[in-house]
C-alpha positions in Angstrom: 12.2 24.7 0.1 8.7 23.4 0.6 6.5 23.9 3.8 6.8 20.2 5.0 10.6 20.2 4.6 10.8 23.4 6.7 8.6 21.8 9.3 10.7 18.7 9.4 13.9 20.7 9.7 12.5 22.6 12.6 11.3 19.4 14.2 14.8 17.9 13.7 16.2 21.0 15.5 13.9 20.3 18.5 10.7 22.2 17.8 8.0 19.8 19.1 5.2 22.0 17.6 6.7 21.7 14.2 6.8 17.9 14.6 3.2 17.8 15.6 2.2 19.9 12.6 4.4 17.7 10.3 2.6 14.6 11.5 -0.8 16.2 11.3 -0.2 17.4 7.7 1.2 14.1 6.4 -0.8 11.5 8.3 -3.5 11.2 5.6 -0.9 10.3 2.9 1.0 7.9 5.2 -2.2 6.1 6.2 -3.3 5.8 2.5 0.0 4.4 1.5 -0.1 1.9 4.4 -3.6 1.0 3.5 -2.9 0.2 -0.1 0.7 -1.1 0.0 0.4 -2.7 3.4 -2.8 -4.1 4.8 -6.1 -2.5 5.2 -6.7 -4.1 8.6 -3.3 -2.9 9.9 -3.1 0.5 8.3 -3.3 2.4 11.6 -0.6 0.3 13.2 1.6 0.6 10.1 1.2 4.3 10.0 2.2 4.5 13.7 5.3 2.4 12.9 6.2 4.8 10.1 6.2 7.8 12.5 8.1 5.9 15.1 10.8 5.1 12.6 10.8 8.6 11.2 11.2 10.2 14.7 14.0 7.7 15.5 15.9 8.7 12.3 14.9 12.4 12.3 18.4 13.4 13.4 19.8 12.0 10.1 17.4 14.0 7.9 19.6 16.3 5.7 16.9 17.9 3.5 18.6 16.5 0.4 15.0 15.9 -0.9 11.5 16.8 0.0 10.4 15.7 3.5 7.2 14.1 2.0 9.4 11.9 -0.2 11.6 11.0 2.8 8.6 10.1 4.9 6.8 8.1 2.2 10.1 6.2 1.6 10.0 5.2 5.2 6.3 4.3 4.9 7.0 2.1 1.9 9.8 0.3 3.7 7.5 -0.3 6.7 4.9 -1.8 4.3 7.5 -4.0 2.6 8.7 -5.3 6.0 5.1 -5.9 7.0 4.4 -7.8 3.7 7.5 -9.9 4.2 6.5 -10.8 7.8 3.0 -11.7 6.6 4.4 -13.8 3.8 6.7 -15.7 6.2 3.7 -16.1 8.6 1.5 -17.5 5.7 4.2 -20.0 4.7 4.6 -21.1 8.3 0.8 -21.4 8.7 0.5 -23.2 5.4 3.1 -25.7 6.6 1.2 -26.2 9.8 -2.0 -26.6 7.9 -0.5 -29.1 5.5 0.8 -31.1 8.4 -2.6 -31.0 10.2 -4.5 -32.0 7.0 -2.0 -34.8 6.3 -2.5 -36.0 9.8 -6.3 -35.7 9.7 -6.4 -33.0 12.3 -8.7 -30.6 10.3 -12.1 -31.6 9.0 -13.5 -28.8 6.8 -12.0 -25.5 5.9 -14.0 -22.3 5.2 -12.9 -19.6 2.9 -12.9 -15.9 3.7 -16.0 -14.1 2.3 -14.7 -11.9 -0.5 -17.5 -9.5 0.0 -15.9 -8.3 3.2 -12.9 -6.9 1.3 -12.8 -3.3 0.0 -13.0 -3.3 -3.8 -10.1 -1.0 -4.5 -7.9 -3.1 -2.2 -8.9 -6.3 -4.0 -8.1 -4.8 -7.4 -4.8 -3.4 -6.3 -3.9 -6.7 -4.7 -4.0 -8.2 -8.2 -1.1 -5.9 -9.4 2.5 -6.9 -9.0 4.4 -5.1 -6.2 6.3 -2.7 -8.4 3.2 -1.6 -10.4 1.1 -1.4 -7.3 3.6 0.8 -5.5 4.0 3.2 -8.5 0.2 3.3 -9.1 -0.7 4.0 -5.4 2.0 6.7 -5.0 1.0 8.6 -8.2 -2.7 7.8 -8.7 -4.0 7.3 -5.1 -1.7 9.7 -3.2 -1.3 12.1 -6.1 2.5 12.3 -6.0 4.4 13.6 -9.0 6.2 11.0 -11.0 9.6 12.4 -10.0 8.6 12.2 -6.3 7.4 8.6 -6.7 10.7 7.8 -8.5 12.6 9.2 -5.6 10.5 7.2 -3.1 10.9 4.0 -5.0 14.5 4.6 -6.0 14.2 4.2 -9.7 14.1 6.5 -12.8 11.0 8.6 -13.7 10.5 6.7 -16.9 10.3 3.4 -15.0 7.5 5.0 -12.8 5.6 6.1 -16.0 5.9 2.6 -17.4 4.8 0.9 -14.3 1.8 3.2 -13.9 0.8 2.7 -17.6 1.1 -1.1 -17.2 -0.8 -1.0 -13.9 -3.7 0.9 -15.7 -3.7 -1.8 -18.4 -3.7 -4.5 -15.8 -6.6 -2.9 -13.9 -8.7 -2.4 -17.0 -8.1 -6.1 -17.9 -9.0 -7.2 -14.4 -12.2 -5.1 -14.4 -13.1 -6.4 -17.9 -12.5 -10.0 -16.8 -14.7 -9.4 -13.7 -17.5 -7.9 -15.8 -17.4 -10.8 -18.3 -17.4 -13.3 -15.4 -20.4 -11.5 -13.8 -22.3 -11.5 -17.1 -21.7 -15.2 -17.8 -22.7 -16.1 -14.2 -26.0 -14.4 -14.6 -26.6 -15.5 -18.1 -27.5 -11.9 -19.1 -25.8 -8.9 -20.6 -25.8 -7.2 -17.2 -27.1 -7.6 -13.6 -30.4 -9.4 -12.9 -33.3 -7.0 -12.7 -36.6 -7.6 -11.0 -39.5 -7.4 -13.4 
C-alpha cells in the first residue's frame, strides 16, 4: 500500500492531520489537472471543489485502488462537469447574442486577444477531450499509463493510443503554427532587425 493511500485511510478513520497531509501532498497534481482539463482561470476553484467532493465521499473510500487515482478520478469528473456547465452557458450566451444581433442590439463585437492565453493551454485545447485527458494525466502529471487507465475507466492500450495520437496532433498543430508564422512574415523565420 502506497503512502497516499495510507494517509487517506487514516483520514477516513478520523485523523485530521492525515487529511491535511493528503491534501498538501496531492494539491499540486489536482491543480494541474484542473488547469489543463478544466479552465486556467478557474483552476483554484475547481481544485477546491475536488477536495470538497473528496471529503464528502471519503467515508466510501475502500482502498480498492491507489488514493491518487481515486482523487484524480474525482478531479476529472469535476472538470467534466465544469466543461458541461461552460458549454451550456456558451450555448445560452450564443442564443442571446444571436437574438441581440438579429434585433440590432449590438453594434461591434471584439474578440479576445489570443496573446493573453497560456501557450500550453491553447495547444491542449486543440486536442479532443479523450486525447487531452490521457495526455495531461500521463505527460503533464506524470501518471503511469495503468493509473491513467484507471482514472479514465478504459484499458491501458487505449491510453497508449490516445497519448500517441495526441502527440501526433500536437506536432501537427505546432507545425501548422510555424508554417502560418513563416508565411505571415514572408521569411523562413521570425523577422530580425538588421
